[in-house]
GUKOLRO-670426 format. One record per residue (C-alpha): x, y, z; residue in three letters. Coordinates in steps of 0.25 Angstrom, whole numbers, plus 5000, padded with zeros to 4 digits. Layout:
{pt {X, Y, Z}, "ALA"},
...
//
This chain:
{pt {5000, 4999, 5000}, "UNK"},
{pt {5010, 5012, 4995}, "UNK"},
{pt {5007, 5024, 5003}, "UNK"},
{pt {5007, 5030, 4989}, "UNK"},
{pt {4994, 5022, 4986}, "UNK"},
{pt {4990, 5021, 4998}, "UNK"},
{pt {5025, 5055, 4983}, "UNK"},
{pt {5042, 5159, 4981}, "UNK"},
{pt {5029, 5157, 4988}, "UNK"},
{pt {5018, 5158, 4977}, "UNK"},
{pt {5008, 5171, 4979}, "UNK"},
{pt {4997, 5162, 4981}, "UNK"},
{pt {4998, 5148, 4986}, "UNK"},
{pt {4986, 5137, 4983}, "UNK"},
{pt {4989, 5127, 4995}, "UNK"},
{pt {4980, 5115, 4993}, "UNK"},
{pt {4982, 5110, 5007}, "UNK"},
{pt {4975, 5097, 5005}, "UNK"},
{pt {4980, 5092, 4993}, "UNK"},
{pt {4991, 5081, 4995}, "UNK"},
{pt {5000, 5091, 4987}, "UNK"},
{pt {4998, 5104, 4984}, "UNK"},
{pt {5004, 5113, 4972}, "UNK"},
{pt {5004, 5129, 4977}, "UNK"},
{pt {4997, 5137, 4965}, "UNK"},
{pt {4995, 5154, 4965}, "UNK"},
{pt {4981, 5160, 4964}, "UNK"},
{pt {4986, 5166, 4951}, "UNK"},
{pt {4993, 5163, 4940}, "UNK"},
{pt {4997, 5176, 4939}, "UNK"},
{pt {5003, 5177, 4952}, "UNK"},
{pt {5013, 5166, 4948}, "UNK"},
{pt {5023, 5164, 4958}, "UNK"},
{pt {5039, 5168, 4954}, "UNK"},
{pt {5046, 5156, 4951}, "UNK"},
{pt {5059, 5153, 4959}, "UNK"},
{pt {5072, 5154, 4952}, "UNK"},
{pt {5075, 5141, 4943}, "UNK"},
{pt {5085, 5131, 4952}, "UNK"},
{pt {5086, 5121, 4940}, "UNK"},
{pt {5101, 5124, 4938}, "UNK"},
{pt {5103, 5122, 4954}, "UNK"},
{pt {5095, 5109, 4955}, "UNK"},
{pt {5104, 5103, 4943}, "UNK"},
{pt {5115, 5108, 4950}, "UNK"},
{pt {5114, 5099, 4962}, "UNK"},
{pt {5121, 5086, 4961}, "UNK"},
{pt {5112, 5075, 4957}, "UNK"},
{pt {5102, 5084, 4954}, "UNK"},
{pt {5093, 5084, 4940}, "UNK"},
{pt {5082, 5095, 4939}, "UNK"},
{pt {5073, 5100, 4928}, "UNK"},
{pt {5062, 5110, 4929}, "UNK"},
{pt {5048, 5104, 4929}, "UNK"},
{pt {5037, 5110, 4923}, "UNK"},
{pt {5027, 5111, 4935}, "UNK"},
{pt {5023, 5125, 4937}, "UNK"},
{pt {5019, 5125, 4956}, "UNK"},
{pt {5019, 5141, 4960}, "UNK"},
{pt {5032, 5147, 4963}, "UNK"},
{pt {5040, 5135, 4959}, "UNK"},
{pt {5048, 5128, 4949}, "UNK"},
{pt {5047, 5112, 4949}, "UNK"},
{pt {5060, 5105, 4946}, "UNK"},
{pt {5061, 5090, 4943}, "UNK"},
{pt {5074, 5084, 4949}, "UNK"},
{pt {5082, 5072, 4950}, "UNK"},
{pt {5093, 5069, 4961}, "UNK"},
{pt {5102, 5058, 4960}, "UNK"},
{pt {5104, 5048, 4972}, "UNK"},
{pt {5110, 5037, 4976}, "UNK"},
{pt {5104, 5023, 4978}, "UNK"},
{pt {5110, 5020, 4989}, "UNK"},
{pt {5114, 5033, 4996}, "UNK"},
{pt {5124, 5027, 5005}, "UNK"},
{pt {5130, 5019, 4991}, "UNK"},
{pt {5130, 5027, 4978}, "UNK"},
{pt {5136, 5015, 4972}, "UNK"},
{pt {5122, 5010, 4973}, "UNK"},
{pt {5118, 5018, 4961}, "UNK"},
{pt {5107, 5032, 4959}, "UNK"},
{pt {5094, 5036, 4954}, "UNK"},
{pt {5090, 5050, 4951}, "UNK"},
{pt {5077, 5055, 4962}, "UNK"},
{pt {5066, 5062, 4956}, "UNK"},
{pt {5061, 5074, 4963}, "UNK"},
{pt {5052, 5087, 4960}, "UNK"},
{pt {5056, 5101, 4967}, "UNK"},
{pt {5047, 5112, 4967}, "UNK"},
{pt {5056, 5125, 4968}, "UNK"},
{pt {5051, 5138, 4973}, "UNK"},
{pt {5064, 5144, 4982}, "UNK"},
{pt {5076, 5140, 4988}, "UNK"},
{pt {5072, 5147, 5002}, "UNK"},
{pt {5058, 5140, 5002}, "UNK"},
{pt {5056, 5128, 5010}, "UNK"},
{pt {5058, 5115, 5002}, "UNK"},
{pt {5047, 5103, 5004}, "UNK"},
{pt {5053, 5090, 5001}, "UNK"},
{pt {5044, 5078, 4996}, "UNK"},
{pt {5047, 5065, 5000}, "UNK"},
{pt {5038, 5058, 4990}, "UNK"},
{pt {5040, 5044, 4994}, "UNK"},
{pt {5036, 5039, 4981}, "UNK"},
{pt {5037, 5045, 4967}, "UNK"},
{pt {5039, 5059, 4963}, "UNK"},
{pt {5024, 5064, 4958}, "UNK"},
{pt {5023, 5070, 4945}, "UNK"},
{pt {5015, 5080, 4950}, "UNK"},
{pt {5023, 5093, 4957}, "UNK"},
{pt {5016, 5098, 4967}, "UNK"},
{pt {5017, 5105, 4980}, "UNK"},
{pt {5017, 5096, 4992}, "UNK"},
{pt {5007, 5102, 5006}, "UNK"},
{pt {5020, 5106, 5012}, "UNK"},
{pt {5025, 5113, 5000}, "UNK"},
{pt {5014, 5120, 4997}, "UNK"},
{pt {5013, 5125, 5011}, "UNK"},
{pt {5028, 5130, 5011}, "UNK"},
{pt {5028, 5135, 4999}, "UNK"},
{pt {5041, 5126, 4998}, "UNK"},
{pt {5049, 5120, 4987}, "UNK"},
{pt {5046, 5106, 4986}, "UNK"},
{pt {5056, 5094, 4982}, "UNK"},
{pt {5048, 5081, 4979}, "UNK"},
{pt {5058, 5067, 4978}, "UNK"},
{pt {5054, 5054, 4974}, "UNK"},
{pt {5056, 5042, 4983}, "UNK"},
{pt {5068, 5034, 4979}, "UNK"},
{pt {5064, 5021, 4971}, "UNK"},
{pt {5051, 5027, 4965}, "UNK"},
{pt {5049, 5032, 4950}, "UNK"},
{pt {5063, 5035, 4944}, "UNK"},
{pt {5069, 5039, 4957}, "UNK"},
{pt {5074, 5024, 4959}, "UNK"},
{pt {5088, 5017, 4958}, "UNK"},
{pt {5088, 5008, 4945}, "UNK"},
{pt {5088, 4995, 4948}, "UNK"},
{pt {5080, 4999, 4962}, "UNK"},
{pt {5089, 4996, 4972}, "UNK"},
{pt {5078, 4992, 4982}, "UNK"},
{pt {5087, 4991, 4997}, "UNK"},
{pt {5090, 5008, 4993}, "UNK"},
{pt {5076, 5011, 4994}, "UNK"},
{pt {5076, 5014, 5009}, "UNK"},
{pt {5070, 5027, 5017}, "UNK"},
{pt {5084, 5031, 5020}, "UNK"},
{pt {5088, 5030, 5006}, "UNK"},
{pt {5076, 5039, 5002}, "UNK"},
{pt {5079, 5048, 5013}, "UNK"},
{pt {5093, 5050, 5008}, "UNK"},
{pt {5086, 5053, 4995}, "UNK"},
{pt {5078, 5065, 5001}, "UNK"},
{pt {5092, 5069, 5009}, "UNK"},
{pt {5100, 5070, 4997}, "UNK"},
{pt {5090, 5077, 4989}, "UNK"},
{pt {5088, 5088, 5000}, "UNK"},
{pt {5102, 5091, 5002}, "UNK"},
{pt {5105, 5093, 4988}, "UNK"},
{pt {5093, 5102, 4986}, "UNK"},
{pt {5097, 5111, 5002}, "UNK"},
{pt {5106, 5117, 4993}, "UNK"},
{pt {5094, 5125, 4985}, "UNK"},
{pt {5083, 5126, 4995}, "UNK"},
{pt {5087, 5132, 5008}, "UNK"},
{pt {5074, 5133, 5016}, "UNK"},
{pt {5067, 5123, 5024}, "UNK"},
{pt {5065, 5109, 5019}, "UNK"},
{pt {5052, 5102, 5023}, "UNK"},
{pt {5049, 5087, 5016}, "UNK"},
{pt {5035, 5081, 5016}, "UNK"},
{pt {5029, 5068, 5010}, "UNK"},
{pt {5016, 5060, 5010}, "UNK"},
{pt {5016, 5045, 5013}, "UNK"},
{pt {5027, 5038, 5008}, "UNK"},
{pt {5033, 5051, 5006}, "UNK"},
{pt {5030, 5057, 5021}, "UNK"},
{pt {5039, 5044, 5025}, "UNK"},
{pt {5050, 5048, 5015}, "UNK"},
{pt {5050, 5062, 5021}, "UNK"},
{pt {5049, 5055, 5035}, "UNK"},
{pt {5062, 5045, 5030}, "UNK"},
{pt {5069, 5057, 5025}, "UNK"},
{pt {5069, 5062, 5039}, "UNK"},
{pt {5072, 5052, 5046}, "UNK"},
{pt {5087, 5051, 5039}, "UNK"},
{pt {5089, 5065, 5035}, "UNK"},
{pt {5082, 5073, 5047}, "UNK"},
{pt {5087, 5087, 5044}, "UNK"},
{pt {5085, 5087, 5028}, "UNK"},
{pt {5072, 5094, 5031}, "UNK"},
{pt {5066, 5104, 5040}, "UNK"},
{pt {5052, 5096, 5041}, "UNK"},
{pt {5045, 5085, 5036}, "UNK"},
{pt {5029, 5084, 5034}, "UNK"},
{pt {5025, 5071, 5030}, "UNK"},
{pt {5011, 5066, 5027}, "UNK"},
{pt {5003, 5053, 5028}, "UNK"},
{pt {5018, 5046, 5031}, "UNK"},
{pt {5016, 5032, 5039}, "UNK"},
{pt {5030, 5027, 5045}, "UNK"},
{pt {5025, 5012, 5044}, "UNK"},
{pt {5031, 5000, 5057}, "UNK"},
{pt {5037, 4992, 5045}, "UNK"},
{pt {5033, 4978, 5050}, "UNK"},
{pt {5032, 4965, 5042}, "UNK"},
{pt {5018, 4964, 5043}, "UNK"},
{pt {5016, 4981, 5041}, "UNK"},
{pt {5012, 4993, 5050}, "UNK"},
{pt {5002, 4987, 5061}, "UNK"},
{pt {4997, 5000, 5062}, "UNK"},
{pt {4988, 5000, 5051}, "UNK"},
{pt {4979, 4989, 5053}, "UNK"},
{pt {4972, 4996, 5067}, "UNK"},
{pt {4973, 5010, 5058}, "UNK"},
{pt {4965, 5005, 5046}, "UNK"},
{pt {4955, 4998, 5058}, "UNK"},
{pt {4951, 5012, 5062}, "UNK"},
{pt {4953, 5022, 5052}, "UNK"},
{pt {4939, 5027, 5045}, "UNK"},
{pt {4926, 5021, 5051}, "UNK"},
{pt {4922, 5006, 5055}, "UNK"},
{pt {4910, 5007, 5042}, "UNK"},
{pt {4923, 5009, 5032}, "UNK"},
{pt {4932, 5000, 5038}, "UNK"},
{pt {4921, 4990, 5039}, "UNK"},
{pt {4918, 4992, 5023}, "UNK"},
{pt {4932, 4991, 5018}, "UNK"},
{pt {4934, 4978, 5027}, "UNK"},
{pt {4922, 4972, 5021}, "UNK"},
{pt {4926, 4977, 5008}, "UNK"},
{pt {4940, 4970, 5010}, "UNK"},
{pt {4934, 4958, 5013}, "UNK"},
{pt {4923, 4958, 5002}, "UNK"},
{pt {4935, 4960, 4991}, "UNK"},
{pt {4944, 4950, 4995}, "UNK"},
{pt {4933, 4939, 4995}, "UNK"},
{pt {4928, 4943, 4981}, "UNK"},
{pt {4942, 4943, 4975}, "UNK"},
{pt {4938, 4934, 4965}, "UNK"},
{pt {4926, 4943, 4959}, "UNK"},
{pt {4935, 4957, 4961}, "UNK"},
{pt {4948, 4953, 4956}, "UNK"},
{pt {4942, 4952, 4942}, "UNK"},
{pt {4938, 4967, 4943}, "UNK"},
{pt {4955, 4970, 4948}, "UNK"},
{pt {4958, 4961, 4936}, "UNK"},
{pt {4948, 4969, 4925}, "UNK"},
{pt {4953, 4982, 4932}, "UNK"},
{pt {4969, 4979, 4931}, "UNK"},
{pt {4967, 4975, 4916}, "UNK"},
{pt {4961, 4989, 4912}, "UNK"},
{pt {4971, 4996, 4920}, "UNK"},
{pt {4982, 4987, 4915}, "UNK"},
{pt {4987, 4985, 4930}, "UNK"},
{pt {4994, 4971, 4933}, "UNK"},
{pt {4997, 4964, 4948}, "UNK"},
{pt {5007, 4954, 4945}, "UNK"},
{pt {5015, 4961, 4958}, "UNK"},
{pt {5005, 4956, 4968}, "UNK"},
{pt {4993, 4949, 4960}, "UNK"},
{pt {4979, 4955, 4958}, "UNK"},
{pt {4975, 4948, 4968}, "UNK"},
{pt {4983, 4953, 4979}, "UNK"},
{pt {4984, 4965, 4974}, "UNK"},
{pt {4966, 4965, 4976}, "UNK"},
{pt {4969, 4960, 4989}, "UNK"},
{pt {4978, 4971, 4995}, "UNK"},
{pt {4970, 4982, 4987}, "UNK"},
{pt {4958, 4977, 4997}, "UNK"},
{pt {4968, 4978, 5010}, "UNK"},
{pt {4971, 4991, 5006}, "UNK"},
{pt {4958, 4997, 5003}, "UNK"},
{pt {4955, 5001, 5018}, "UNK"},
{pt {4970, 5008, 5019}, "UNK"},
{pt {4968, 5013, 5007}, "UNK"},
{pt {4955, 5020, 5009}, "UNK"},
{pt {4957, 5027, 5019}, "UNK"},
{pt {4973, 5031, 5015}, "UNK"},
{pt {4966, 5037, 5003}, "UNK"},
{pt {4952, 5041, 5004}, "UNK"},
{pt {4941, 5046, 5011}, "UNK"},
{pt {4933, 5038, 5023}, "UNK"},
{pt {4919, 5042, 5015}, "UNK"},
{pt {4926, 5033, 5004}, "UNK"},
{pt {4923, 5020, 5012}, "UNK"},
{pt {4907, 5023, 5007}, "UNK"},
{pt {4913, 5017, 4995}, "UNK"},
{pt {4919, 5004, 5001}, "UNK"},
{pt {4911, 4993, 4993}, "UNK"},
{pt {4902, 4984, 5000}, "UNK"},
{pt {4902, 4968, 5002}, "UNK"},
{pt {4899, 4962, 4989}, "UNK"},
{pt {4902, 4975, 4980}, "UNK"},
{pt {4905, 4972, 4966}, "UNK"},
{pt {4917, 4967, 4963}, "UNK"},
{pt {4920, 4981, 4953}, "UNK"},
{pt {4916, 4989, 4965}, "UNK"},
{pt {4925, 4981, 4975}, "UNK"},
{pt {4937, 4983, 4966}, "UNK"},
{pt {4934, 4997, 4963}, "UNK"},
{pt {4934, 5002, 4977}, "UNK"},
{pt {4947, 4993, 4980}, "UNK"},
{pt {4953, 5000, 4969}, "UNK"},
{pt {4948, 5014, 4973}, "UNK"},
{pt {4954, 5012, 4986}, "UNK"},
{pt {4968, 5005, 4982}, "UNK"},
{pt {4970, 5008, 4968}, "UNK"},
{pt {4974, 4995, 4965}, "UNK"},
{pt {4982, 4998, 4952}, "UNK"},
{pt {4989, 5008, 4961}, "UNK"},
{pt {4994, 5000, 4972}, "UNK"},
{pt {4995, 4985, 4966}, "UNK"},
{pt {4997, 4984, 4953}, "UNK"},
{pt {5011, 4979, 4947}, "UNK"},
{pt {5014, 4995, 4941}, "UNK"},
{pt {5012, 5000, 4954}, "UNK"},
{pt {5018, 4991, 4963}, "UNK"},
{pt {5031, 4993, 4954}, "UNK"},
{pt {5029, 5007, 4955}, "UNK"},
{pt {5029, 5009, 4970}, "UNK"},
{pt {5041, 4998, 4971}, "UNK"},
{pt {5048, 5006, 4980}, "UNK"},
{pt {5036, 5009, 4989}, "UNK"},
{pt {5033, 4995, 4992}, "UNK"},
{pt {5047, 4992, 4993}, "UNK"},
{pt {5051, 5002, 5004}, "UNK"},
{pt {5038, 4997, 5009}, "UNK"},
{pt {5043, 4983, 5011}, "UNK"},
{pt {5057, 4986, 5016}, "UNK"},
{pt {5056, 5000, 5026}, "UNK"},
{pt {5042, 5007, 5026}, "UNK"},
{pt {5033, 4997, 5030}, "UNK"},
{pt {5019, 4996, 5026}, "UNK"},
{pt {5005, 4996, 5031}, "UNK"},
{pt {4999, 4981, 5040}, "UNK"},
{pt {4986, 4980, 5031}, "UNK"},
{pt {4973, 4974, 5038}, "UNK"},
{pt {4969, 4961, 5033}, "UNK"},
{pt {4965, 4953, 5043}, "UNK"},
{pt {4950, 4953, 5040}, "UNK"},
{pt {4952, 4950, 5027}, "UNK"},
{pt {4961, 4935, 5029}, "UNK"},
{pt {4948, 4927, 5024}, "UNK"},
{pt {4948, 4932, 5009}, "UNK"},
{pt {4964, 4937, 5009}, "UNK"},
{pt {4973, 4931, 4999}, "UNK"},
{pt {4985, 4938, 5001}, "UNK"},
{pt {4986, 4941, 5017}, "UNK"},
{pt {4999, 4951, 5020}, "UNK"},
{pt {5001, 4955, 5004}, "UNK"},
{pt {4997, 4970, 5007}, "UNK"},
{pt {5012, 4974, 5010}, "UNK"},
{pt {5025, 4978, 5004}, "UNK"},
{pt {5030, 4966, 5000}, "UNK"},
{pt {5019, 4962, 4990}, "UNK"},
{pt {5023, 4974, 4983}, "UNK"},
{pt {5038, 4975, 4984}, "UNK"},
{pt {5046, 4974, 4972}, "UNK"},
{pt {5050, 4962, 4968}, "UNK"},
{pt {5066, 4959, 4971}, "UNK"},
{pt {5068, 4970, 4979}, "UNK"},
{pt {5071, 4964, 4992}, "UNK"},
{pt {5071, 4970, 5004}, "UNK"},
{pt {5065, 4968, 5019}, "UNK"},
{pt {5056, 4975, 5029}, "UNK"},
{pt {5065, 4985, 5038}, "UNK"},
{pt {5056, 4989, 5049}, "UNK"},
{pt {5067, 4997, 5055}, "UNK"},
{pt {5065, 5008, 5045}, "UNK"},
{pt {5053, 5014, 5048}, "UNK"},
{pt {5055, 5010, 5064}, "UNK"},
{pt {5067, 5019, 5062}, "UNK"},
{pt {5061, 5032, 5055}, "UNK"},
{pt {5050, 5030, 5066}, "UNK"},
{pt {5060, 5031, 5076}, "UNK"},
{pt {5068, 5043, 5071}, "UNK"},
{pt {5056, 5050, 5070}, "UNK"},
{pt {5050, 5047, 5083}, "UNK"},
{pt {5064, 5051, 5089}, "UNK"},
{pt {5070, 5062, 5080}, "UNK"},
{pt {5059, 5066, 5072}, "UNK"},
{pt {5057, 5081, 5068}, "UNK"},
{pt {5049, 5090, 5061}, "UNK"},
{pt {5041, 5081, 5054}, "UNK"},
{pt {5025, 5083, 5051}, "UNK"},
{pt {5017, 5069, 5048}, "UNK"},
{pt {5002, 5071, 5042}, "UNK"},
{pt {4992, 5059, 5042}, "UNK"},
{pt {4979, 5055, 5038}, "UNK"},
{pt {4971, 5052, 5050}, "UNK"},
{pt {4964, 5040, 5041}, "UNK"},
{pt {4976, 5038, 5034}, "UNK"},
{pt {4980, 5022, 5035}, "UNK"},
{pt {4995, 5027, 5034}, "UNK"},
{pt {4993, 5034, 5046}, "UNK"},
{pt {4992, 5021, 5054}, "UNK"},
{pt {5007, 5024, 5053}, "UNK"},
{pt {5008, 5039, 5056}, "UNK"},
{pt {5023, 5042, 5061}, "UNK"},
{pt {5024, 5041, 5077}, "UNK"},
{pt {5032, 5056, 5082}, "UNK"},
{pt {5037, 5051, 5095}, "UNK"},
{pt {5048, 5063, 5098}, "UNK"},
{pt {5050, 5069, 5083}, "UNK"},
{pt {5051, 5084, 5085}, "UNK"},
{pt {5042, 5095, 5080}, "UNK"},
{pt {5036, 5084, 5072}, "UNK"},
{pt {5019, 5083, 5070}, "UNK"},
{pt {5010, 5070, 5066}, "UNK"},
{pt {4995, 5075, 5060}, "UNK"},
{pt {4984, 5067, 5056}, "UNK"},
{pt {4974, 5073, 5046}, "UNK"},
{pt {4959, 5069, 5051}, "UNK"},
{pt {4952, 5059, 5041}, "UNK"},
{pt {4965, 5063, 5032}, "UNK"},
{pt {4971, 5051, 5023}, "UNK"},
{pt {4983, 5049, 5017}, "UNK"},
{pt {4982, 5062, 5010}, "UNK"},
{pt {4984, 5071, 5022}, "UNK"},
{pt {4990, 5082, 5021}, "UNK"},
{pt {4994, 5095, 5033}, "UNK"},
{pt {4982, 5103, 5027}, "UNK"},
{pt {4973, 5091, 5033}, "UNK"},
{pt {4977, 5092, 5046}, "UNK"},
{pt {4967, 5099, 5057}, "UNK"},
{pt {4971, 5114, 5060}, "UNK"},
{pt {4980, 5112, 5072}, "UNK"},
{pt {4989, 5100, 5067}, "UNK"},
{pt {4989, 5107, 5053}, "UNK"},
{pt {4994, 5121, 5060}, "UNK"},
{pt {5004, 5113, 5068}, "UNK"},
{pt {5008, 5106, 5054}, "UNK"},
{pt {5010, 5119, 5046}, "UNK"},
{pt {5018, 5126, 5060}, "UNK"},
{pt {5028, 5115, 5058}, "UNK"},
{pt {5029, 5115, 5044}, "UNK"},
{pt {5032, 5131, 5043}, "UNK"},
{pt {5043, 5129, 5054}, "UNK"},
{pt {5050, 5118, 5048}, "UNK"},
{pt {5050, 5127, 5035}, "UNK"},
{pt {5053, 5139, 5040}, "UNK"},
{pt {5042, 5147, 5033}, "UNK"},
{pt {5032, 5156, 5041}, "UNK"},
{pt {5020, 5151, 5035}, "UNK"},
{pt {5014, 5139, 5027}, "UNK"},
{pt {5006, 5144, 5014}, "UNK"},
{pt {4992, 5138, 5015}, "UNK"},
{pt {4979, 5145, 5016}, "UNK"},
//
């Protein structure tokens, strides 16, 4: 269950605070802000950096597309190198700079993250190693670790601090928020503060994080959970009716399921339906859960609307997200998914786990110490961190524990899902978060309505 499935002040700024990532805009094209000086030459002068000026237009900014040469293994240059992709939104060398750790692929759309918009800042978005073209050839899976990824972020920030002299703030959502936290664990002084959204820190065990089933047993209301459990049992009991519907759909969509097998992919999608509903949807969507005995077409359509079977369990998607599954298998851990209530109709108990999805031949084994180390560091030495979670988002079962972290905060958006943002907090919590962000970024006030 990939976290991705389950990345000069304008005359007038439009802060769309509820958006997942917001672009600043001027109220009148005739009042378009003056662009900052072009720094293409300075960027290309940095060792290992290649830059081109992008066609994108953001208010008061120039957009650059960058690559930076990274060693596959930071302590062993003989292991080769790869070019890591980035985008840079440049507004001025003295302004704050927000570094966005995507955790996944670099977005094809360049736009301001919430923190960037609040600060009127520069923004550097970094593609995670082993995603897209930011991948060694051939992949050396043993170097897909949180420490190596943190070293990637450190080396890029160190290179660009010669150009950007203001405060630095890191941010990311979901696995990108995890990457922001991991970067701080290994290089705590690279940035002045961090805002991590919906970022779980899991108890990595061989059977998954046990905090998830109790969360899923209480989120929402009794009637909704009962309808979902009934649907799951009904769907698995009637798999011989529903699988041909899935097969027809797969043929029409040119989707294949050789890695998992269509039957296992179907069973996993059934297991994931409650998780997916609370992660990405509103509680009102419980009204759309088909009742027992609904047509095979209606049952499959609902499951597909919840779990997006092609974009989670098809061969193409498993291959595309191979790095995520390998990281979950070796370091990140994964949620334990309730399945005891389906024992009489299951064929693949325990299959909803990273081992089912990990790249063939990648090897490796679970290192439970990796996440424990980050948790210990946060509680002992963490500082200047904000964590935002959705109260209804199942990933909040693995919300961080701050312990003795200094000047750090953990907030929950009431009724929020996996898209929760600072803007969704209650007034008191949002004021605390905004005050901390302004202090860390060394600005007098944030840009907001």
